[in-house]
C-alpha positions as CSV (number, residue, x, y, z in Angstrom):
1,X,0.0,0.0,0.0
2,X,1.3,3.5,-1.0
3,X,1.2,6.7,1.1
4,X,-1.0,9.4,-0.4
5,X,1.4,12.1,0.7
6,X,5.0,10.8,-0.2
7,X,4.2,7.7,-2.3
8,X,6.3,5.4,-0.2
9,X,5.2,1.7,-0.3
10,X,4.5,0.4,3.2
11,X,3.8,-3.2,4.4
12,X,0.2,-4.2,3.9
13,X,-2.0,-3.2,6.9
14,X,0.3,-0.3,8.0
15,X,-1.6,2.3,10.1
16,X,0.9,5.1,9.3
17,X,3.5,5.7,6.6
18,X,7.0,4.7,7.9
19,X,8.6,7.5,5.8
20,X,6.5,10.5,6.6
21,X,4.1,9.3,9.4
22,X,0.9,10.2,7.5
23,X,-2.1,8.0,8.2
24,X,-2.5,5.4,5.5
25,X,-6.3,6.1,5.6
26,X,-5.9,9.8,5.1
27,X,-7.4,11.5,2.0
28,X,-5.4,13.5,-0.4
29,X,-7.2,16.7,0.7
30,X,-6.7,17.8,4.3
31,X,-9.8,16.7,6.3
32,X,-11.8,19.2,8.3
33,X,-10.5,19.1,11.8
34,X,-12.9,17.4,14.2
35,X,-13.6,18.7,17.7
36,X,-11.2,17.4,20.3
37,X,-13.9,15.4,22.1
38,X,-15.1,13.7,18.9
39,X,-11.5,12.9,18.0
40,X,-10.8,11.3,21.4
41,X,-13.9,9.2,21.1
42,X,-12.9,8.0,17.7
43,X,-9.4,7.1,19.0
44,X,-11.0,5.0,21.7
45,X,-13.3,3.2,19.3
46,X,-12.6,-0.6,19.2
47,X,-12.8,-2.4,15.8
48,X,-13.5,-6.1,15.7
49,X,-11.1,-7.6,13.2
50,X,-12.0,-11.3,13.6
51,X,-13.6,-13.8,15.8
52,X,-12.4,-17.3,15.1
53,X,-13.7,-20.5,16.8
54,X,-10.9,-22.9,17.7
55,X,-12.5,-26.0,19.2
56,X,-15.0,-24.0,21.1
57,X,-12.6,-21.4,22.3
58,X,-13.0,-18.0,20.6
59,X,-9.9,-16.2,19.3
60,X,-11.0,-12.6,19.3
61,X,-8.8,-9.9,17.6
62,X,-9.6,-6.2,17.7
63,X,-7.4,-3.3,16.7
64,X,-6.6,-2.9,20.4
65,X,-6.4,-6.4,21.9
66,X,-6.0,-10.1,21.3
67,X,-8.1,-12.5,23.5
68,X,-8.0,-16.3,23.4
69,X,-10.1,-18.0,26.1
70,X,-9.0,-16.4,29.4
71,X,-5.8,-15.1,27.9
72,X,-5.7,-11.4,27.0
73,X,-3.0,-9.1,25.6
74,X,-3.0,-5.5,24.3
75,X,-1.7,-5.3,20.7
76,X,0.6,-2.4,21.6
77,X,2.2,-4.6,24.4
78,X,3.1,-7.5,22.0
79,X,6.9,-7.5,21.6
80,X,7.3,-10.8,19.7
81,X,5.4,-13.5,17.7
82,X,6.3,-16.9,16.4
83,X,4.3,-19.6,14.6
84,X,4.6,-22.7,12.6
85,X,3.4,-26.2,11.7
86,X,4.7,-29.5,13.2
87,X,3.7,-33.0,12.1
88,X,5.0,-36.2,13.5
89,X,4.9,-39.5,11.6
90,X,5.4,-43.1,12.6
91,X,5.9,-45.6,9.7
92,X,4.5,-43.0,7.3
93,X,1.4,-42.5,9.4
94,X,0.8,-39.1,11.1
95,X,0.2,-39.6,14.8
96,X,0.3,-35.9,15.9
97,X,0.3,-32.4,14.5
98,X,0.5,-28.8,15.7
99,X,-0.5,-25.5,14.1
100,X,0.5,-23.1,16.8
101,X,0.8,-19.4,17.2
102,X,2.5,-17.6,20.2
103,X,2.4,-14.0,21.2
104,X,4.4,-12.5,24.1
105,X,4.6,-9.1,25.9
106,X,7.8,-10.1,27.6
107,X,6.0,-11.1,30.8
108,X,3.3,-13.6,29.6
109,X,2.6,-15.6,26.5
110,X,-0.6,-16.4,24.6
111,X,-0.5,-19.8,23.0
112,X,-3.1,-20.6,20.2
113,X,-3.2,-24.2,19.1
114,X,-5.3,-24.4,15.9
115,X,-5.2,-28.2,15.7
116,X,-7.3,-28.7,18.8
117,X,-10.3,-31.0,18.8
118,X,-11.1,-34.7,18.3
119,X,-11.4,-35.9,14.7
120,X,-11.1,-32.4,13.4
121,X,-10.6,-32.2,9.6
122,X,-7.3,-31.0,8.2
123,X,-9.1,-28.4,6.1
124,X,-10.7,-27.0,9.3
125,X,-7.3,-26.8,11.1
126,X,-5.7,-25.1,8.1
127,X,-8.6,-22.6,7.8
128,X,-8.3,-21.7,11.5
129,X,-4.6,-21.2,11.2
130,X,-4.7,-19.1,8.0
131,X,-7.5,-17.0,9.3
132,X,-5.7,-16.3,12.6
133,X,-2.4,-15.4,10.8
134,X,-4.2,-13.1,8.4
135,X,-5.8,-11.2,11.2
136,X,-2.8,-11.1,13.4
137,X,-0.6,-9.8,10.5
138,X,-2.4,-6.5,10.5
139,X,-3.0,-6.3,14.3
140,X,0.3,-7.5,15.6
141,X,3.0,-8.1,12.9
142,X,2.8,-4.8,11.0
143,X,3.4,-2.8,14.2
144,X,6.3,-5.2,15.1
145,X,7.9,-4.8,11.6
146,X,7.5,-1.0,11.8
147,X,9.2,-1.1,15.2
148,X,12.1,-3.2,13.8
149,X,12.5,-0.8,10.9
150,X,12.5,2.2,13.3
151,X,15.2,0.7,15.5
152,X,17.3,-0.1,12.4
153,X,16.8,3.4,11.0
154,X,17.9,5.1,14.3
155,X,20.9,2.9,14.8
156,X,19.9,0.9,17.9
157,X,19.2,-2.2,15.8
158,X,17.3,-5.3,17.0
159,X,18.0,-8.9,18.0
160,X,16.4,-12.1,16.6
161,X,17.7,-15.3,18.0
162,X,21.4,-15.0,18.5
163,X,21.9,-12.4,15.8
164,X,21.9,-8.6,16.1
165,X,20.8,-6.6,13.1
166,X,22.1,-3.0,12.9
167,X,23.3,-0.5,10.3
168,X,26.7,-2.2,10.0
169,X,25.2,-5.7,9.3
170,X,24.4,-8.9,11.1
171,X,26.4,-10.0,14.1
172,X,26.8,-13.0,16.4
173,X,28.3,-12.8,19.8
174,X,29.3,-16.4,20.0
175,X,32.4,-17.6,18.2
176,X,33.9,-21.0,17.5
177,X,34.4,-23.4,20.4
178,X,37.9,-24.9,21.1
179,X,37.1,-28.2,19.4
180,X,35.7,-26.6,16.3
181,X,38.7,-24.3,16.1
182,X,41.1,-27.2,16.4
183,X,39.3,-29.2,13.7
184,X,39.2,-26.2,11.3
185,X,42.8,-25.4,12.1
186,X,43.8,-28.9,11.2
187,X,41.7,-28.8,8.0
188,X,43.3,-25.4,7.0
189,X,46.8,-26.8,7.5
190,X,46.0,-29.7,5.2
191,X,44.1,-27.9,2.5
192,X,45.6,-24.5,2.7
193,X,42.2,-22.9,3.2
194,X,41.3,-19.7,5.1
195,X,42.8,-19.3,8.5
196,X,40.6,-20.1,11.5
197,X,40.5,-16.5,12.7
198,X,39.2,-15.3,9.3
199,X,36.6,-18.0,9.3
200,X,35.5,-17.0,12.8
201,X,35.2,-13.4,11.8
202,X,33.0,-14.3,8.9
203,X,30.9,-16.5,11.1
204,X,30.4,-13.7,13.6
205,X,29.9,-10.7,11.2
206,X,28.1,-10.3,7.9
207,X,28.0,-6.8,6.4
208,X,25.0,-5.5,4.4
209,X,27.3,-5.2,1.4
210,X,27.9,-8.9,1.4
211,X,24.4,-9.8,2.4
212,X,23.0,-12.2,-0.3
213,X,19.3,-12.2,0.7
214,X,17.1,-14.9,2.3
215,X,15.0,-17.9,1.4
216,X,12.5,-20.2,3.1
217,X,12.7,-24.0,3.4
218,X,11.1,-26.5,5.7
219,X,9.9,-24.0,8.3
220,X,13.1,-22.1,8.4
221,X,14.4,-18.8,7.0
222,X,18.0,-18.9,5.6
223,X,20.3,-16.0,5.4
224,X,23.2,-15.8,2.9
225,X,26.6,-14.2,2.5
226,X,26.4,-13.7,-1.2
227,X,25.5,-17.2,-2.3
228,X,26.9,-19.0,0.7
229,X,24.7,-19.9,3.7
230,X,25.5,-17.8,6.8
231,X,22.7,-18.6,9.2
232,X,19.1,-19.7,9.7
233,X,16.2,-19.5,12.1
234,X,13.4,-21.9,12.8
235,X,10.2,-19.8,12.3
236,X,8.2,-21.8,14.8
237,X,10.9,-21.6,17.6
238,X,12.5,-18.2,17.2
239,X,10.7,-15.1,18.4
240,X,10.1,-12.6,15.5
241,X,11.9,-14.7,12.9
242,X,8.6,-14.6,11.0
243,X,8.9,-10.8,10.7
244,X,12.2,-11.0,8.7
245,X,10.6,-12.1,5.4
246,X,8.2,-9.1,5.0
247,X,10.9,-6.8,6.5
248,X,13.4,-7.8,3.9
249,X,10.8,-7.6,1.1
250,X,10.1,-4.0,2.2
251,X,13.8,-3.1,2.3
252,X,14.6,-4.7,-1.1
253,X,12.0,-2.8,-2.9
254,X,13.1,0.4,-4.7
255,X,16.6,0.1,-3.3
256,X,15.2,1.1,0.2
257,X,17.8,-1.0,2.1
258,X,20.5,1.6,1.4
259,X,18.5,4.3,3.1
260,X,18.4,2.3,6.4
261,X,21.9,0.8,6.6
262,X,25.5,1.3,5.7
263,X,26.5,-0.4,2.5
């Protein structure tokens, strides 16, 4: 969706333009100013985005809050999300499955299992899961992505898993362990490859200039140094890893990445 003031393309469902701050719902012509009381009442109005039945437990999402059973969380308080599908098979026969979504505000966690219920059809489970993700994208994920972009833009960066993303690139604190260093050192002495210290630096740091993009495979997002694999995150297990795909898509478009980072 494009801003009517500056033309910047923003992630679908954005409330305000990341570039200029204008409301994405604003008209081209300046609207007539509403009285302060009316404006305050409009700001407090709650919009129901979806009500999804999950084995008798309602998942209710508004523009202000997410409720699942007796679990409740303000959308503005959500600091991370993760979700994914898991299926377990024995001798080619599936004996269990999970279509789960988790939200956290840093103090508590809402867990939504869409595969609940006896003899529930796969199409029903898939429908619950997709409907929930579609609704949570606008209510929760878009604000999270905007927050990550803001932190990247102002230089503080953000962390996902064991990786910090900032203007300089992607960084891991952890290095090689003594056993790994010993094995790599022995291999380098035999093959004449890169020294261990250089390999460790490349393992720990990836500049945006060398960043080769991302891909998805088997529930994971993979990050590349040019065409070489550099790291990966399990989308189901790593908080906010699911935000990286749309965030990168936004940054790739129209050469926007160079406006946020050092290349």
